[in-house]
C-alpha positions in Angstrom: 73.3 15.6 65.8 73.2 12.1 67.2 69.8 12.8 68.8 68.5 14.3 65.5 69.5 11.0 63.7 67.8 8.9 66.3 64.7 11.0 66.1 64.7 10.9 62.4 65.1 7.1 62.5 62.2 6.8 64.9 59.9 8.9 62.6 60.8 7.1 59.4 58.3 4.3 59.8 55.5 6.7 60.2 56.5 8.8 57.2 56.7 5.9 54.7 53.3 4.6 53.5 53.0 1.0 52.6 52.9 0.3 48.9 50.3 -2.4 47.7 49.5 -4.1 44.4 46.3 -5.2 42.4 46.9 -8.2 40.3 45.1 -11.1 38.5 44.3 -12.7 35.3 41.8 -11.5 32.4 39.8 -14.2 30.8 37.0 -14.3 28.2 33.6 -15.2 30.0 32.5 -17.0 26.8 35.3 -19.5 26.4 37.5 -19.1 29.6 40.5 -18.2 27.3 43.0 -15.7 28.7 42.7 -12.3 27.0 46.0 -10.7 25.9 46.4 -6.9 25.4 43.4 -6.0 27.7 44.0 -2.4 29.1 43.5 -2.4 32.8 43.4 1.1 34.3 42.8 3.0 37.5 40.0 5.5 36.7 41.0 9.1 37.6 44.6 8.5 37.5 47.4 7.8 34.8 48.0 4.2 35.8 47.4 1.8 32.7 48.8 -1.7 32.0 48.1 -4.3 29.6 47.6 -8.0 30.3 50.3 -10.3 29.2 50.7 -13.4 27.0 49.0 -15.5 29.8 46.3 -12.9 30.4 48.0 -11.8 33.7 48.3 -8.3 34.9 49.8 -6.5 38.0 49.4 -2.9 39.2 52.2 -2.1 41.7 53.2 0.7 44.1 49.7 1.7 45.2 49.0 3.5 48.5 46.0 2.3 50.6 42.8 3.9 49.7 39.7 3.5 47.3 40.4 2.7 43.6 38.0 2.1 40.7 39.5 -0.5 38.5 38.4 -0.5 34.8 39.2 -2.5 31.5 39.2 -1.5 27.9 39.2 -4.2 25.1 37.7 -4.0 21.6 34.8 -6.5 21.3 34.2 -6.7 25.0 32.1 -4.9 27.6 33.9 -2.8 30.0 34.7 -4.1 33.4 34.4 -1.8 36.5 35.1 -2.7 40.1 35.6 -0.5 43.4 38.5 -1.8 45.3 39.3 -0.8 49.0 43.0 -1.4 49.0 44.8 -2.0 52.4 46.8 -5.0 51.5 47.7 -6.8 48.3 44.6 -7.8 46.2 44.1 -10.5 43.6 41.2 -9.6 41.3 40.5 -12.0 38.3 38.6 -10.3 35.7 36.1 -12.0 33.3 35.0 -10.1 30.3 31.8 -10.7 28.5 31.9 -10.4 24.8 30.1 -7.2 23.6 26.9 -8.2 21.8 27.8 -5.5 19.1 30.9 -4.8 17.2 32.3 -1.4 17.8 33.6 1.2 15.5 37.2 0.9 16.7 37.9 -1.9 14.3 37.5 0.4 11.5 40.7 2.3 12.3 42.6 -0.4 14.2 44.7 -1.6 11.4 46.4 1.9 11.0 46.7 2.7 14.8 49.6 2.4 17.1 49.1 0.9 20.5 50.9 0.4 23.7 53.1 -2.4 22.1 54.1 -0.2 19.0 57.5 1.3 19.3 56.2 4.6 17.9 55.8 8.1 19.2 52.2 8.9 19.3 49.6 11.0 21.3 45.8 10.2 21.5 43.4 13.0 21.5 39.9 12.4 23.0 36.5 13.5 22.0 36.3 15.4 25.3 39.6 17.1 24.7 38.5 18.3 21.2 35.1 19.5 22.4 36.7 21.6 25.2 38.1 24.1 22.7 35.9 23.5 19.6 34.5 27.0 19.1 35.1 27.4 15.3 38.8 27.3 14.7 39.9 24.7 12.1 41.3 21.2 13.4 44.9 22.2 13.4 44.3 24.8 16.1 42.6 22.1 18.3 45.9 19.9 18.1 48.2 22.8 19.0 49.0 21.5 22.4 50.2 18.0 21.0 54.1 17.7 21.0 56.1 19.0 18.1 53.1 20.8 16.7 53.2 24.3 15.0 50.1 25.7 13.6 49.4 28.7 11.2 46.5 30.7 9.7 46.6 32.6 6.5 43.6 34.8 8.0 45.3 35.1 11.3 42.5 33.9 13.4 42.4 30.1 12.9 39.4 30.1 10.4 40.0 29.5 6.6 43.2 28.4 5.3 45.2 26.9 8.2 48.1 24.5 8.5 49.9 22.1 10.8 53.4 21.1 10.9 54.8 18.2 12.9 58.5 18.3 13.8 58.9 20.9 11.0 57.2 18.5 8.5 54.6 20.5 6.4 51.2 19.4 5.4 52.6 17.4 2.2 54.5 15.2 4.6 51.9 14.7 7.3 49.5 11.9 6.3 45.8 12.1 7.2 43.2 9.5 7.2 39.6 9.7 8.2 38.2 6.5 9.2 41.1 4.9 7.5 40.4 6.6 4.2 43.3 9.0 2.7 42.5 12.6 2.7 45.9 14.2 1.4 45.4 15.5 -2.2 47.0 12.8 -4.5 48.8 15.2 -6.7 50.2 18.1 -4.4 49.9 15.7 -1.2 48.7 18.5 1.1 45.5 18.7 3.2 43.2 21.7 2.9 41.3 21.9 6.3 39.0 24.7 4.8 37.5 21.9 2.7 36.5 20.1 6.0 34.8 22.8 8.0 33.9 21.8 11.5 35.0 18.2 11.0 36.1 18.4 14.7 32.3 18.3 15.7 32.1 14.8 14.2 35.4 13.4 15.5 35.4 10.6 18.3 39.2 10.6 18.7 42.4 11.4 16.9 45.8 9.7 17.2 48.8 11.8 16.1 51.8 9.8 15.1 55.2 11.5 15.0 57.9 10.3 12.6 57.2 7.6 9.9 54.8 5.8 12.3 52.9 2.6 11.5 52.0 1.7 7.9 48.9 3.6 6.7 47.1 4.6 3.5 47.9 7.8 1.7 50.4 9.9 -0.1 51.7 11.9 2.7 53.0 9.1 5.1 56.4 10.5 5.6 56.9 12.8 8.7 53.7 12.4 10.7 50.2 11.1 10.6 46.7 12.1 11.8 44.5 9.1 12.1 41.0 10.4 12.7 38.0 8.4 13.7 34.6 10.0 13.2 31.4 9.7 15.3 31.2 6.3 17.1 28.1 4.4 18.0 26.1 6.2 20.8 23.5 3.6 21.9 21.2 6.2 23.3 19.3 8.9 21.2 20.8 12.4 21.5 20.7 16.0 20.1 23.1 18.6 20.6 23.0 22.4 19.6 26.0 24.5 19.8 26.6 28.2 19.0 29.7 30.3 19.4 30.7 33.9 18.4 33.9 35.9 18.6 36.3 38.5 17.3 36.3 39.3 13.6 32.5 38.6 13.4 33.3 34.9 13.9 30.2 32.8 14.1 29.7 29.0 14.4 26.5 27.2 14.5 26.3 23.5 14.7 23.5 20.7 15.1 24.3 17.2 16.0 21.9 14.4 16.3 21.7 10.6 16.7 18.9 8.0 16.8 20.6 5.7 19.3 20.2 1.9 18.5 17.0 1.1 16.6 15.7 -2.4 17.1 19.0 -3.0 18.9 20.9 -3.0 15.5 20.7 0.2 13.5 21.8 3.7 14.1 21.8 7.1 12.4 24.0 10.0 13.3 24.3 13.4 11.6 25.6 17.1 11.8 25.0 20.4 10.0 27.4 23.4 10.5 28.0 26.8 9.2 31.1 29.0 10.0 31.7 32.6 9.0 34.4 34.9 9.8 35.8 38.2 8.5 39.4 37.2 9.6 42.1 39.1 11.3 43.7 40.1 7.9 41.9 42.5 5.7 39.3 40.9 3.4 40.4 37.4 4.6 36.7 36.3 5.0 35.4 32.8 5.2 31.9 31.4 4.4 31.9 27.7 5.3 29.2 25.1 5.3 29.4 21.4 6.0 27.3 18.4 7.0 28.0 14.8 8.2 25.6 11.8 8.0 26.2 8.2 8.9 23.9 5.1 9.0 25.0 1.8 10.3 24.0 -1.8 11.0 25.6 -3.1 14.1 25.4 -6.9 14.5 27.0 -9.2 17.0 29.7 -10.0 14.4 29.3 -7.5 11.5 29.2 -3.7 11.0 28.0 -2.1 7.8 28.2 1.7 7.9 27.7 4.3 5.3 29.2 7.8 5.9 28.7 10.8 4.0 30.2 14.2 4.7 30.7 17.4 2.7 32.3 20.8 2.8 31.6 24.0 0.8 34.0 27.0 1.3 34.3 30.5 -0.1 37.2 32.2 1.1 38.8 35.6 0.1 42.5 35.0 -0.7 44.9 35.8 1.9 47.6 33.5 0.9 50.1 36.1 -0.3 50.9 37.2 3.2 51.7 40.8 4.4 54.8 42.3 2.6 57.7 43.1 5.1 57.5 46.8 4.4 53.9 47.0 5.3 54.7 45.1 8.4 57.4 47.5 9.4 55.1 50.3 8.9 52.7 48.9 11.4 50.1 47.6 9.0 49.8 44.2 10.2 46.4 43.3 8.3 47.4 44.6 4.8 46.1 42.0 2.1 47.6 42.7 -1.4 45.3 40.1 -3.0 43.0 41.6 -5.7 44.8 45.1 -5.5 44.9 47.1 -8.7 45.2 50.8 -9.9 42.3 52.2 -11.9 42.3 54.6 -14.7 42.3 57.5 -12.3 45.5 56.2 -10.5 43.5 55.2 -7.3 44.3 51.9 -5.6 41.3 49.6 -5.6 40.6 45.8 -4.8 38.7 43.2 -6.9 35.8 42.1 -4.7 35.7 38.6 -5.8 39.4 37.6 -5.4 38.0 34.4 -3.8 38.6 30.6 -3.5 35.5 28.4 -4.1 35.5 24.8 -3.7 33.2 21.9 -2.7 34.4 18.4 -1.6 32.1 15.5 -1.0 33.1 12.3 0.7 31.3 9.0 0.6 32.5 5.8 2.5 31.0 2.4 2.8 32.7 0.4 5.7 32.2 -3.4 6.4 33.7 -5.3 9.3 33.2 -8.8 10.3 34.4 -11.0 13.2 34.8 -14.6 12.2 35.7 -15.7 15.7 37.7 -14.5 18.6 41.0 -14.6 16.6 40.0 -13.4 13.2 38.3 -10.3 12.0 38.3 -8.4 8.7 37.5 -4.8 7.7 37.1 -3.3 4.2 35.9 0.0 2.8 34.9 1.6 -0.5 35.2 5.3 -0.9 34.7 8.1 -3.4 35.5 11.8 -3.1 34.4 14.3 -5.5 36.1 17.8 -5.5 35.2 20.7 -7.7 36.0 24.4 -7.5 38.1 27.3 -8.6 39.8 30.4 -7.6 39.2 33.6 -9.3 41.7 36.5 -9.5 42.1 39.8 -11.2 45.6 40.0 -13.2 46.7 43.5 -14.3 48.7 43.9 -17.6 49.1 40.2 -18.3 50.5 39.0 -21.6 47.7 37.9 -24.2 50.1 35.4 -25.7 50.1 33.4 -22.4 46.4 32.9 -22.8 46.7 31.8 -26.4 45.2 35.2 -27.6 46.4 37.4 -30.5 47.7 40.8 -30.1 45.2 43.6 -30.7 45.9 46.4 -33.2 44.3 49.8 -32.5 45.4 52.1 -35.5 49.0 52.0 -35.5 49.3 50.7 -31.9 49.8 47.0 -31.0 48.5 45.9 -27.7 50.0 42.7 -26.3 48.9 42.9 -22.8 45.5 43.2 -21.0 43.9 43.2 -17.6 42.3 39.8 -17.1 39.9 38.1 -14.6 40.5 34.4 -14.7 39.2 31.3 -12.9 41.6 28.3 -12.5 39.5 25.2 -12.0 40.2 21.8 -10.5 37.5 19.0 -10.8 38.6 15.6 -9.5 37.5 12.2 -8.5 39.2 10.1 -6.0 38.1 6.6 -5.3 39.3 3.2 -4.2 39.1 0.5 -1.5 41.0 -0.2 1.8 41.1 -3.4 3.7 42.6 -5.2 6.6 42.8 -8.8 7.9 43.4 -9.1 11.6 44.5 -12.1 13.7 45.0 -12.2 17.3 46.4 -15.3 19.1 45.5 -14.8 22.9 49.0 -16.3 23.8 51.6 -14.2 21.9 50.8 -13.0 18.4 48.8 -10.1 16.8 48.9 -9.5 13.0 47.4 -7.3 10.5 47.5 -7.7 6.7 46.2 -4.6 5.2 46.4 -2.2 2.2 44.6 0.0 -0.3 44.1 0.7 -4.0 43.2 4.2 -5.1 42.9 6.0 -8.2 42.8 9.8 -8.6 41.4 11.4 -12.0 42.0 15.3 -11.9 40.9 17.8 -14.6 42.8 21.1 -14.5 41.6 24.0 -16.6 41.5 27.7 -16.7 38.7 30.1 -18.0 38.9 33.8 -18.9 35.9 35.5 -17.4 36.8 39.0 -18.5 39.3 40.9 -20.4 40.1 44.5 -21.0 41.1 43.5 -24.7 39.3 40.3 -25.6 41.1 39.8 -28.8 40.0 36.5 -30.5 38.7 34.9 -27.1 35.3 33.3 -26.9 32.8 32.9 -24.1 34.1 30.7 -21.4 37.3 30.1 -23.3 39.6 27.7 -21.7 43.1 28.8 -22.0 44.6 25.6 -20.6 43.0 22.1 -20.1 44.7 18.9 -19.1 44.0 15.7 -17.2 46.0 13.7 -14.7 45.6 10.2 -13.4 47.3 8.6 -10.5 47.0 5.0 -9.3 48.3 4.2 -5.9 48.4 0.8 -4.5 50.0 -0.5 -1.1 49.9 -3.7 0.9 51.4 -4.0 4.4 51.7 -6.8 7.0 52.5 -5.9 10.6 52.8 -7.9 13.7 53.3 -7.8 17.5 55.0 -10.8 19.1 55.4 -11.4 22.7 59.1 -12.9 22.9 59.1 -13.0 26.7 56.9 -11.9 29.5 58.3 -8.2 29.3 59.6 -8.1 25.9 57.7 -7.6 22.6 58.9 -7.4 19.2 57.1 -5.3 16.4 57.5 -5.6 12.7 55.9 -3.8 9.8 56.5 -4.2 6.1 54.7 -2.0 3.5 55.1 -2.3 -0.4 53.7 0.7 -2.4 53.5 1.2 -6.1 52.5 4.3 -8.0 51.6 5.1 -11.6 51.1 8.8 -12.4 50.0 10.1 -15.8 50.3 13.9 -16.4 50.9 16.7 -18.9 54.5 17.7 -18.6 57.6 18.7 -20.6 59.7 16.2 -22.7 63.4 16.6 -23.3 62.7 18.8 -26.4 60.5 21.1 -24.1 57.3 20.0 -25.8 54.3 19.9 -23.6 53.0 16.2 -23.8 51.4 13.6 -21.7 53.9 11.6 -19.7 53.9 8.6 -17.2 56.0 7.9 -14.1 56.1 4.5 -12.3 57.5 4.2 -8.8 58.0 1.4 -6.5 58.8 1.7 -2.7 59.6 -0.7 0.1 59.0 0.8 3.7 60.1 -1.7 6.4 59.7 -1.0 10.1 60.8 -2.8 13.2 60.9 -2.2 17.0 61.3 -3.5 20.4 59.2 -2.7 23.5 60.2 -3.7 27.0 58.3 -3.5 30.2 60.7 -2.2 32.8 58.1 -2.4 35.4 54.3 -2.5 35.8 53.9 1.2 34.9 57.0 1.9 32.9 57.9 0.9 29.2 61.0 1.4 27.1 61.0 1.1 23.3 63.2 1.5 20.3 62.3 1.3 16.5 63.7 1.8 13.1 61.5 2.8 10.1 61.9 3.6 6.5 59.7 6.0 4.6 59.8 6.8 0.7 57.8 9.6 -1.0 57.2 10.7 -4.5 57.5 14.2 -5.7 54.4 16.3 -6.1 52.6 17.5 -9.3 54.7 20.8 -9.8 57.9 18.8 -9.5 56.7 16.7 -12.4 54.8 19.1 -14.7 57.3 21.9 -14.5 60.4 19.8 -15.4 61.7 17.5 -18.1 62.7 13.8 -17.5 66.4 15.3 -17.3 65.7 17.7 -14.5 62.9 15.7 -12.7 63.8 15.2 -9.0 64.2 11.9 -7.5 62.0 10.4 -4.7 62.7 11.2 -1.1 63.8 8.6 1.5 63.7 8.8 5.2 65.4 6.6 7.8 63.8 7.2 11.2 65.1 5.9 14.5 63.0 6.4 17.7 64.0 5.6 21.2 61.6 6.5 24.1 60.3 5.7 27.6 56.9 6.0 28.9 55.9 6.0 32.5 52.4 6.0 34.4 51.9 6.4 38.0 48.8 7.2 40.0 49.1 11.0 39.9 51.3 11.5 36.9 52.3 10.3 33.6 55.5 11.3 31.5 57.5 10.3 28.5 60.7 11.0 26.8 61.4 10.3 23.1 64.6 10.6 21.1 64.4 10.7 17.3 66.8 10.8 14.5 65.3 11.4 11.1 67.9 11.1 8.3 66.9 12.1 4.8 68.3 11.1 1.5 67.3 13.4 -1.4 65.0 15.5 0.6 63.2 18.0 -1.7 63.7 21.7 -0.9 63.5 25.0 -2.7 67.0 26.3 -3.7 66.0 29.1 -6.1 67.5 27.1 -9.0 65.8 27.4 -12.3 65.5 24.1 -14.2 65.6 23.4 -17.9 62.1 24.7 -18.5 62.6 28.0 -16.4 60.7 26.8 -13.3 61.8 27.3 -9.7 61.3 23.7 -8.8 62.4 22.0 -5.7 65.7 20.2 -5.8 67.0 17.2 -4.0 69.6 17.7 -1.3 71.8 14.7 -0.7 71.8 14.5 3.1 69.8 16.3 5.7 68.3 15.4 9.1 66.0 16.2 11.9 67.3 15.2 15.4 65.6 15.9 18.7 64.2 15.0 22.1 60.5 15.2 22.9 59.4 15.6 26.7 55.9 15.3 27.8 54.2 14.9 31.2 50.9 15.3 33.1 50.4 15.5 36.7 47.3 15.8 39.0 48.7 18.3 41.6 45.6 17.9 43.6 42.0 17.0 43.2 41.4 20.5 41.7 44.7 21.4 40.1 46.1 19.6 36.9 49.3 20.5 34.9 50.2 19.2 31.6 53.3 20.2 29.4 55.5 19.1 26.5 58.7 20.3 24.9 60.8 19.6 21.9 64.5 20.4 21.5 65.8 19.6 18.1 68.4 20.3 15.3 67.2 20.4 11.7 70.0 20.6 9.3 71.0 20.4 5.6 74.6 19.2 5.2 75.4 20.9 2.1 73.1 23.6 0.6 73.3 25.6 -2.6 71.4 28.8 -3.0 70.7 30.1 -6.4 69.8 33.8 -6.9 68.7 35.5 -10.1 71.4 37.9 -11.3 69.5 40.9 -13.0 72.8 42.8 -13.5 74.6 40.1 -15.6 72.0 37.5 -16.4 72.1 33.9 -15.1 72.3 32.9 -11.5 74.6 33.4 -8.7 75.4 30.3 -6.6 76.1 30.3 -2.8 77.4 27.4 -0.9 76.4 26.7 2.7 77.1 23.9 5.3 74.8 22.7 8.0 72.2 25.3 7.4 68.7 25.1 9.2 65.8 23.5 7.2 63.2 26.2 6.6 60.1 26.4 9.1 61.9 24.1 11.7 62.2 25.7 15.0 64.7 24.1 17.5 62.4 24.6 20.5 58.8 24.0 20.7 56.9 24.1 23.9 53.3 24.0 25.2 51.6 23.8 28.5 48.3 23.9 30.3 47.5 24.5 34.0 43.8 23.7 35.0 41.9 24.5 38.1 38.6 23.1 38.9 37.2 24.8 42.2 33.8 23.0 41.8 32.6 20.1 39.7 32.3 21.2 36.1 33.9 24.5 36.3 37.4 24.6 34.9 39.8 27.5 34.5 42.7 26.8 32.2 45.9 28.8 31.3 47.2 27.5 28.1 50.7 28.4 26.8 52.7 27.9 23.5 56.2 28.8 22.8 57.8 28.5 19.3 61.5 29.2 18.7 62.8 31.2 15.6 62.4 29.7 12.2 63.9 30.7 8.8 61.9 31.3 5.7 64.4 29.5 3.5 67.3 27.1 3.9 70.2 29.6 4.1 70.0 30.4 7.8 70.2 34.2 7.0 68.8 36.3 9.8 67.2 38.7 7.3 64.9 35.7 6.2 63.7 34.7 9.7 60.5 34.4 11.8 61.1 35.5 15.3 60.4 33.2 18.2 57.0 33.8 20.0 55.1 33.0 23.0 51.3 33.0 23.3 49.2 32.7 26.3 45.5 31.7 26.1 42.9 31.6 28.8 39.8 29.2 28.8 36.9 29.0 31.2 34.5 26.1 30.6 31.5 25.2 32.7 29.3 22.2 32.2 26.3 21.3 34.3 23.2 19.3 34.0 19.4 20.1 34.5 16.4 18.2 34.8 15.2 18.9 31.3 18.6 19.4 29.5 21.1 16.6 29.6 24.1 19.0 29.8 24.7 22.6 29.3 28.1 23.8 28.4 29.5 27.5 28.6 32.8 28.3 27.1 34.8 31.4 27.0 38.2 31.3 25.3 40.6 34.4 25.2 43.3 33.8 22.5 46.6 35.6 22.8 45.6 37.4 26.2 49.2 39.1 26.4 48.6 40.7 22.9 51.8 39.2 21.5 52.7 40.5 18.0 54.0 37.5 16.0 54.2 35.8 12.6 53.8 32.1 12.3 54.6 31.6 8.5 56.1 33.5 5.6 57.8 33.4 2.3 60.9 35.0 0.6 62.2 35.9 -2.7 65.6 37.4 -3.4 67.5 38.5 -6.4 70.9 40.5 -7.3 70.4 43.9 -8.7 72.4 47.1 -8.6 75.3 45.2 -7.2 73.6 43.9 -4.1 71.1 41.2 -2.9 67.5 42.4 -2.6 65.4 40.5 -0.1 61.5 40.6 -0.3 59.8 38.7 2.4 56.1 38.2 3.1 54.8 37.2 6.5 51.5 35.9 8.0 50.7 37.9 11.1 48.4 36.3 13.6 45.7 38.1 15.6 46.4 39.9 18.9 44.0 39.4 21.8 40.8 38.0 20.6 38.1 35.9 22.1 35.5 33.2 21.3 32.5 32.2 23.4 30.1 29.5 23.0 27.0 27.7 24.5 26.2 24.1 23.9 22.9 22.3 24.8 22.8 18.5 24.9 19.6 16.4 24.9 
């Protein structure tokens, strides 16, 4: 044993490799001032640091070898230097101001950075392109932490959804180039109205929890901050086509002029996506375009962006009834089903959703000097469309029609085909004034004013018994106006060399006018005024050159949605929701790996949930629950196992509870409703475990094989935690092969082959439930959204 210890001691110096550092100062070449917040990174590794208040930086614990040192700083050209490291190196960096302002300033005011005590993930253009074969944007974000995606049609095309930490689309705020996208009234985002937007995206930041102050109605449980096509100084063209299961086809053309006369640029895209869907008659026909034209000066950007989406989607939003699912009919779609005069089951062939949304944005950014810059935007969104449906045996009275008398028979019901229309205008302005003191302080004063004008009306297209109806008769017609103003101030201040404090205060005011019920149950125009204060604060501490710890506290407030207001009286109207969010985390980057851990505690006051309770106008509206919470831990990591192998993974473990929950069930035997009381039930659609992983192998340059995994734990369809109203856990394994190479005549050729659900797992990602008491027992009726078994997508991209 003694000899072994001596031998081990003698070998120790040869086993331990010396550790070196690269350090120095970052300055502006134009005025020789230190540059604070410059990102210095080692290319091809996970190492990234920021320059401090004096412009100094230090990268430690590097082995001997060759490294490529690079920088990233808005408004400055990138620095790159190859370093042969065999001892400690001092490399001072002088950055030259970029002769052109860059597009990043448009979204900077609502973004988190390394000094923000916020849980966030940045998704690059390259990561999006690697899997962009026709599925909607939520599916391209499926590998981000705490994300769960779902598709009505089962294949990722058409109506799709994204939840973050269990928060649904109405609580996940989405902005495109800083402009809010969430519907002002129901507060959701309909990705079907933005077909192939991913092909015009430069990068996305996903914030979890309350996050930083931003613009929009859904800023409550998470945020997607999307930046569209950034300046490409060289002309380019790109053609991509893909096809796959369920007759899915995607064709896209991208083009750009590059810089014209060193100051002007035009970029554009045209796309068409079609798919039959996995579910019966869940077809999608989607068209879209994107066009931007900009002036890029040394200190000024003026950019006009126009994009539009047109969709025709056969309705699949009812789900598959549980009895059909148990019988093995996973693709059954009840939409448009009726029984004809001969007793045969038929389907109305135009049970479709039809909508067009046009977006117009005018952006202006100007840099006054190295410390001050301003950004502002005007925007206008026009949306118009309808969904058409066949309704059998419906009451004539509900359409304002008289009963029909045929001989001695009085007919009070009729088969009807109707269209329910929405025509709206959404317009406003956003702004931010940014100040950066190269010593210690960075501040932003920003905000937005937006107005939504929405017309809601319904037409009778056909009726079996027309009664006293007329051509194009509107059976309802009402308008809603919503005005939304917010202003925020946020700041990062370097208290000490390693300690940064973050503060963010937002004031938001809402004025909403709508047609709703008064206390006497009369339908009259009403108005609601709300005022919210949303403060946020955090500390970030640099534990070492590559490790960072943070803690933050944030408050979010959110108004009820349209149905909560229009289907209630002032007496039964729900209160706004309040969220208190505490985040504690640590991020670490080393040469071959990066990892992070984040603890969150989201406590809700007056969270709105469905309870089954009928309000005073007979509607099943959402009800405030006094106390509820989401608490969890998020883990994520990436590691370069070798030059050819890479591994990335993340996992979320959480508890999502309502402290005291009352369930209301209609009692068909005795009338009224039965009340059941529960304690500490699970919040609906909130799995306790979510995991994702990706293992990639690159045997030769440009050829990458990837195994992509997703696990989602069991979820509940309502808030009772009853096992008969549950989504089972599921594990999905995908495989992707991607090969990119260059030729003399084509700048890049990309081949993609993607097999989804290669293990053919049979699972459901979403659902709904309705329960009532009859015949002395509770009857439960569930519907589910089955997702496709093994299916594929293949694509070809040519870049010129």
